[in-house]
N, C-alpha and C positions, 0 to 999 in steps of 0.2 A: 505494500500499500506505499502511496506516496503523501508526504505532507501537505499537498493542495487539496487528496482525498476528505479530511478529517474535517472540515464543514458538511460533506456529502453525507461521511456516514454517521456522524453527527445527527444531523435532518435525520434522515431516515431511522435510525434508534430511537429520536423523539416522537417520530411520528407512529412509529410503531407500538411503541408505548402508550402515547394517546389515543389509537383505533383501539387498543387491546383490554384499559382500561373502560372505554366509554360504549365499548361493545357488548364487552363478558362483564356485563352489570345483570348481578344476581336480579331473578325473577320477583317482581311486586309479593308474589303471592308466599316466596320463604321468607321476605322481609318484612312484612306485614305484622303489624302485633298482633299477639296471639292470648288475650286476658280472658280466655274460654274453660268453662270448666271441662278438663280435661282425666277426669276421677270417672273410671263408669261402673264402679261398684260400691256399694253405701257399704260394703263390708269383705276386706280385702281377705281372699283363701291365702292360707299361709303353705303355698308350692316353692320347692326347690326345682333348679333350673340345670339341665346338663347341655349346652347350647354346642353342638359339632360343626363346623365348617369344613366343605371338602373341595376346596379350590380348584377350578376347570372342572367342575362335572356337571357335563351333556346334558340334557334331559335326555337323550335316546338310551345314555345308559342304561338307565331305570328296565330300557327293553332288551337291549343287546344283553347285558350282564344280571338278566333277569334270578338266574339260578345261586348265581354267588352275591347276591344282594335280597337272602332270603327272607333276613330280619323285617324289612321295609314293607315286602310284600307280603309277609306271614301277617305283621301288625295289621296291614290295610283292608286285606281279609277279611279278619275276625273283628271289623268296624275297632280295634284300637288304636288308629292312625286317622291324618288328613293327610295326604298325598297331594300336591299342588304343581301343577306344570306353574314357573315362576317366570315372569319377561324379566330381565335385567334392563337398568339406562344404561346410558351410554355416558360417558367411554366403558367399553366393557370389561374393565382391568380393576382390581383387587380393592384398592384405595377410596375410590370413587363408592362403588357397592354396599360396601361395608359400613360407609358413613349413613347411605341411604338404607339398609336393615335396622340399623341403631336410629335414626335420625326421624325415620317416615318419609324424608324428604327427598326428592331429587336432588345428587348431587352436580356441581355445577362443570362444566368443560374444563375448565381449566385444574380442574381437581385432577387429571390425567398428568399432569406434571407432577405433583405434587406424589401420584402413587412410586414416584423412585425414592423415595424417605428423605427429602429435603425437611431439614431439622425447620421445625415451627408451624407444623399442620394440627397440631394438639385439636380435637373438640370440644369448642369453649361455647358451645349452646348445648342446651336441653338433649337428651338422647334418653335411649334404654338402660344405658347403662349408670349415669347419671339419677334416673329413677329409682334404679336397684339399689345404690350405695347408699340414695336418703330413706330408703325403706328400711337400711341398717343391715343390709345383706353381704356375708361374706365373698368376697368374687377369686377366682384363682383361672389364671388366663395361661395357656400353654399353647407356642405356636409362630405362625408369622408375624415376626416382631413389628410391621406395620401397626397392629393392636398397640402395641407399646408406644408407639409416635403417635397413637391419634389419643390414648388417654397414658400419659407419662405415670401422673402417681395417682391411680384409682385402684387399682388392682393389690390387694392381700396380698398375695404372692405370684406370681407371674415367671417365667422363661421364653425367651425368643428365641426363633431360629432365623437365618437370613433365607430370602426369599427368590435371589437372583440366580444362586449357583444350579441352573436348572435340569445337568446331569446327573444331580444326586438326587435321588425318588426312595434312598432306602433310608438313612442316616436321618434324615429331617424329619420323618414321620415316628422313626423311633426316640428322638429328642422329646418328643409330643405323648409318645405310648407310655414311655417309662416314669409319666410321673400319674398314670391312671391308678395305681394299685393302692396307693398312698389318699389319693382322694376318695378311694369308692372307702377307704378304711376310718378316713376322719373327710365324712365328707362335707364338703361349703355349701352355702345356698345355692353360688351360681359356680360353675364351673365350665369354660369354654376354651374349645380347644380347635384348633384351626390346622388343619393336616394340607400341605402344600404336594403330595408325592402324585397323584393324578393332574393334577395340573403341569408338574413337569415331566410326567411321561406323555403328556402330549404335545407339549414341548420338543421334548427330544427326540423322541420316537414318532410322531404326526399318529392321531388317535384312527385314522380309519388303517392305517396299514397293517402287515398282519404282523409284522412285528408290537409294533403299537397293542395291538389288540393281546395279543401274546403275553405282552406285560401288562396291560392293563389288568389284567383277569385277575392273576396272583393278589394285585393291589384290591381290589374290590371286594374278595374275600376278606382279607387283614380289614379294612373298614368296617367288615360284617361283621366281623368277631369283636371287636371292639365295642361296635354298639350292640352285641349282643351281652358282652360281659358289662356291658354298663348297665343296663336292662336287668339282668340277673344281681348284679350287687346294690342297686338302689331301692329305698323304701318306697310306696306306691304315692308318695305326696312327690314324685320328682316327674316333671316336665321333659322328654328327651325332643328337641330341635335339634331337626338333622338340615342343611342345607346348601345348596354352591351357591358362592359369588357372580359367577360368570361361567360359559360355555367355551368352548372349543374349536375353532375353525380344523377344517381336514388337511388344512397346509400346518399344524400345530401354532395356529397364532392366534389371539383375540384380542378387541381392543373397540373392532368396527361392528358394522349393525348386521354382519350376517344372521340367519337362526340359530347356526351352530353354535354362535357367540352369545347372543342375549338369550338365548333359554336354558334356565336351568328345572331345578325342582325345588322343594321344601314339603320340608317333611316332621308333622306333629305327631309323638307316640306318646298315646298313654297309657295308666296304668288299669285303665279300665272300659269298659264298652263306651264310646261315645256317638250320637250321632252324624251323618256325613255333611260335613258343608254345602251349598245351595251351591257353591261356583266351585271350581277344578282348576282353576286357573288365575292367579293373583302377579299383582305386580311386586316387585322386590319390597318397595315401599310399604308393602303391606304388615312387613315380618313384625317390624316394632310395635305399631297397633295391638296386632291380633294377639304377640305373646304378652304385651303388657295387661290386655284384659285376661290372659289367661292366668298370670303370675298376682292379678291383685294391685298392678300398681299404676299409676296416674300415665295414660298416652303421652309420648314429648309434646313437648308447646308446640312446636314446628311441623308435627304431622301432616301430612294429607294423605295416608293411608288407607284404606278400609281396612275395617273390623271385621276376620271371619268368624260369627259364632253363629248357634242357634238359641242363644239365651235372647230372649224379644227385648228386655228391659237394656240390654248391653248393644243391642244394636242399634234401640230408641236415641241412647246419649253417643253411641257414635255419629250417631246423622245428627244430633242437636251440636256437636263438636265441629263436625268438618262446615258446617253450615255457617257455625259461628266465626270460622278459620274464613271462609273465604268472603261474610259480609252478607251471606243473604238468610235471613230466618225464613225458616221453613214454616207455612202455614197449613200445610197439612195435620189432621188429626191421627199422631202415628201410633196412639194405641187402640186403635179401630183395625190395624194392618196387619196380617200376619207375619211370621217370619219370612217369609221366601217374598212377599212385599216390599217386606223394610229392607230387605236385601239386595232386591232390584233399585229402590229406592236411593240406598246409598251408593250402590254401581254408576246411576244416573248422575250424584254430585260427581262424584271421580272421575267420570270419562268429563264432566262439565270443567274440573280441573285441571285437566288434561289438556283440554284445548285452551285453556286458556291461561296455563301456565307459559308466556313469553318471553322471550330475552326483551329486558328494558332499556333501551339502549339510552344512550347520553349523546344526544345530537352535538352539541358543542362540541366534545371532544372528538368526535368521529368524524364530525366537517372540518373541524380542524384540523384532522391528522392527512385530509386528501387535500386542502388546500397548503400544508405545508410543504409537501411533497411536489406538488405543481411549484410551487415556489422555488423548490432545490432543485429541479429538471430545469430551471431558467437560468438560476443565479451559478449554480454552478456546475452545465455543463451547455445549455445551449448558446451562454450569454460568449464565451470562450470559442466555441465549437462550430456553433451555429450553422455558418453558413458551408464550412465541411462536410458537417453531418447533412445537411439540407442535399449536399453535389451526391457526396455516398447514398442518401435514400431515393437519389435522383435513377442514382445505377441499379436502382435493384429491378428497375420496367422491364428487365431478362424474364420472361415466363419463368426459368428454374426459380427464380428469386420470387416471384410474384406469390408462389405457391404457401411462401413461408409467413404470408399476410394473414391465412387462416386463422391458423391456431387465437390470435388475438381474437376474431370475430366469434370463435367458439365458446370462450369464456363462458359464456351465459346460460351455458345449456352441462345440469349436471352429469347426464352424462356422456358427456363428450370428455370430463373432468374424469369421472371414472376409466376411460377406456385410453387418457388420451396418448398414452405409449403408443399404441397403433396410430393415430395422427402424424405423430412425428417420425417415427418409422417411414408410413408412405411418403411425408415430404420429401425427407433427407433421400430417401430410395430414386422418388421423382426427379429430385435435382442432378444426382450422380448420373440416371439414365441419360438425362437430357445433356450434362458435362459429356456424357460417354458417344450421343450423335452428334454434338459439334464436332468433337474429334475425327466421328471420322467421315462427316462432312468435309474436312479440310486437308486430311490425310489419305481419301480415298481410298482405307484399306482398316481394318478391324486387327490390332494385335493389343498383346497382352502390357498394357501402357497402362501408367498411371489410373484414369479411369477405369478401366476393368479390375484393376488388384484391390480397388478402395470397395468396388461392386460385389468382390467375394469375401472381402473381411466382411464389410456389410451384413451380406447376408450369413454370415455366421454369428456374427455382434445380435441381429434382428429376433434370432431365434434361441437365444442363449435362455432369455428367462420373461414368459410372459405373465404383466402383475396384474392385470383386468381380470372381469371374471366368462370372457368371452368365449377364449382359448386357453382355460386355464385344466381343462382335461387335455390338452392336444401335447404331443411330445415335446419336451425345450432339453437343450444339455445342461442347464445346470441341476434338474430333476435326475436325471441321467447318472452324474458326477456325484449328487449327493450321498447315492447308493453304491459306488463304486469309489474306495476311498485310497487305494493306492494308485489307481489313476488320477484321481484327483492332487494327490501329493506329486506323482511325477511331473503333472501338466504346470503345479502351480511351483514347485522346486526349478522347471524351466523357464518358466517366465519370471522369476526373479532374478536368475541367471542371465536371462536375456538383457534385462532395464539395468540391474544392480551390477553385475560380475559376480565376484566373489566377495563384495564387503558387507553382504548380509546374511552368511549362510547359516552361521552361529542362530542368529535372532530368529532367522526362518524356522531353523530345526528347533527352537523350544517353542514356537509360535503354532508348528503342525503338531509337534506331541501334546501342548493344553491342548489344539482340536480335537484330537483323535479318542479321548478318553479312557483311551487304553492305561492299564496301569502299569506305568512302568519302576516300581517300589519307590516313586517322589508324589508326595502328597501334593493336593491340587494347591493349596494357599502356597506352597513353597514354590512351585514352579511359576506360580501367578505373579509371586515378587521375582525371579529369576526374569522374565518374560519384560515384564516393567523395567527392569532395573538396566536389561538386555537393548529395549529400545531408547532409554533417557542417554545412555552410551553413546549408539550410532547416531541420534542428533546433534550429540554433543562435539563428538572427534568430528564428523564430516563437513569439515566446515569450509570445504572445496567446493559441495554439493550444489546445484543450482535450485529455485526452487522447486522447480517441475520433480525434480528428486524426492524432495523433502516430501510433497503433495503427493508423488505415489508411494512413496513408502509408508506413510501415516494411512493411507487407505487400503494398500496392503493390508497391514495392520487391522484394520477397522472391518473388512468383509470377508462373507465367509469363506470357506477354502476355495472351494468349487469354484468360487467367482473369481480369484484371481486372476486368470487367464485373459480376465476380461480385459483388466489393465496394459497388458502387455498388448493385444489386440488393437486398442483404442492408442497407444506407446506408437506400433506400426502406422496407423489410420493416421496419426497427426506427422510422421513424416513423410509421408505419401501426398499429402493433403498440403503439406508447408507452400511448395512453391505455387498452390493455384487459390490459396485460400482466398475468401470474402468474407466480411464480416458477420453476412447472416448467415451461410453457411453453415461457420465454425459454431455459432450461437445456435442451431440445427443441432448439431452433432453434441455440442454442451448440454443441450435438454435431453440427448436422448442417452446417455452417459448414465445418468441419475437411473432409467428405469431396467437398462441391459443390468445394471445390478441388483437387478429382485426389488428395488424399492419400488414405491408406490404414495399414496396419500393418506395413507392410513399411519399410525406410530407403529405399527406394528410391523411395517413392514422393515424396521431398523432390527437389524441383529445385536443386540446390546453386551452378548457373553462376550464375546473378545476382550470388551475394554471393561469388565469387569473385575478389577487385581485382587479387592480383600487384601488390601496392604494392613494388616496388623490395625496400629490408630488410627489409620486413616481410614476407617470402613464409614464415618460417620462421614466423610468428605465425597469416595466413592460413588454415594448415588446422585448427586449432583454431577461429577465427572461423566454420568452415563447419559445425561441430559445433554451437556456440552457435546461431548462427545459422540451423541445421536445426530445434532446438529451438524457436525463437523462434516460426519458422513454425507448427510446429506448434501452439504457443498460442495466438501471435494469428490466425492462422488460422480458429479457434475460439471466439475472445472479440470477435472484431471489431465483431460488430453490437451484443453486450451491451456495449460500453462503449458505445456510442451511444444504446443507451437510458438509461443513467446510473440504473441504479438504487438501488435505497435499499438503505439498511445490514441491512435484515431480510432479504433475497432474498438479498446478496452472504453473510450466513451462512447464508442455507439452501443456499444454491452450495455454500460450504466444505463444510457436514457433507455432503452428498452425491458430493461429491469426494475431501476425506479418508475418508468410509466406505466409498466403492466401491473405491479404493486398497488400503485396508486387507482388503477381501473379496478382490480378486484379489491379492495377496500370497498367501492361503489358498487360492484355487483353485489357483496355480500352483504353489505349492508340495506341495498332493494329487495334482496331475498334475506331477510332475517327473518319471515315469518313461513319459508320454503319448506316443506319435508322433508329436504335429503341439508339442512344448513347443518345440524350435527355431525351427521355422516358421509360429507362429500366436501361443501364451499369451505368448512374451519379445517379439517385438514389440510386442504391445499393453501389456505389461507396461513398456516405456521410455515410450509415449509416453502412461499413465496417470500413470506419474511426473512427465514433462515437462509436462502439461497440470496437474497436482494446482499444482505447482510455481510454475508461471509464472501460473497465476491467481489466488494469494495475493500473487502482485508485483503484477500490473495490476490487481489491486480493491483 
């Protein structure tokens, strides 16, 4: 980054901050004052609770592993349990869903970043856990340490386990289970167990593969035995609540809006027979008020969830509470209604809440951000480079370059954003084909020259990884290499040798060893530390490296093993392209690099595993490092090839002009479509990526 780019960088960062704070305001319903009667029982039943969270438990696991999960099905068949299909909110990651299930209110989208363990995320508003504590309950917790960040001082006894080492799905659960015996012998009022093994298997083995199913089967049996043991060794006054926090996509990711990611299950297991509920599908925000009503504690003040009960008085009080929360006092004579009718009325109120829980936008901040970007475009780009940029855009009149205007016109379409990689691939392919035809017209013969070489390399790159849904089941190279570890190692090693020579072999050997997951007698934490030290030493010692090599080295460090050859192919493509590059073609290549590495506009496309080092006392820092590294991946994967091109200053400014202009346009689009059905699942993830790439491009170049 040059010194004269500092004002532009500062302006873009300030505009992004302004837009983020103005756009991601919490909803009016979430912030509304709640002085409503949240006590649903006149006399509280003194029940105990065992709360088991099975992280990453997809709803269809109940059917797939029906024999292994006999405890739940047996109790449901004998009317001793309620089994619900449960819809998680967005984003479908752990921390926001924990908040939803204990507060009874939808988490905000910015909670996605807090999911990675940033300090200062403690829940400071009323929740089910706070209500239980006020009631004098002794609460013990064991499992995912996210809970300890949300409730740092509330548990009487606790032990956390780290959730980011996804290759471990055995010890991470054993460290929870080993506490069960002593807690059954001296049972606390509330026992919370958060198991991560199912989630880790889903990430590491992929849930729909044969190896994934084979690994999940004994894990389900293990969880079933734990539930059986708890049920047999607790008294008749104990409620067992078992739930998932989110599902798992077939690709081993979650965080998006796919059916398999959003739907999990919730089971309330009783020691006596109970009448079955009116509905068999609930929202995750219903867990807090329903559990509160069963335990006889007040519903959390900010709750917007339904209470599922067959008790008429409880349903009436829940309807009155929800009506009060949204400021609509019911004039219906509730006493005259049946339990089924009351459940329907409550569902109508819940649906009304869902439809009206829209983002409350601060238009002053968001419009200010857009104006700030427009001003920055004028003062820091066009003022000094205006005429030259204008001439460059006029040269864009070639048909091959005109194609590149299309993506800007398609940003208004959510379907386009979901499959954007296809558009960029087609545009680059058309551009290269046009260059080949022009070359043939002048030379009158077809040779294996630069144009044809680029087309061949591009053919391989465009089939490396499909990130959208249209071609997700088609063959791609990355999927093949992911199952061929030896071939991946050979290709990755060859790629590193091609770009770096022998300079990085020791570091890459450590990296491959770490990613292999094979036990070589060195524990994972030691290997992580060695890897981190090796990377730092390499970056310090190679003072003669060009910026392009440093960027490439970091990208190789962060991308999955099977994607390392993409770096070499882009490196080769850059060398071929260099003599004939144009600002617009290089920009198109830059956009495509991001998708070729398997990334999309969902945070779940980012593989955080390689950069989680677990460095002893720095473990509180590494979750923040993960978020920063994720943004670095987004930026460096996009601009890796452009760094090798050593683009001139005019090209840099044209790229900056396009990036900042696109960001300003996209701010306007997101603001315009703030109530769109896909705002949280499509537009917002794209917004984060646009901000990250714009800031990072200014920094790198």
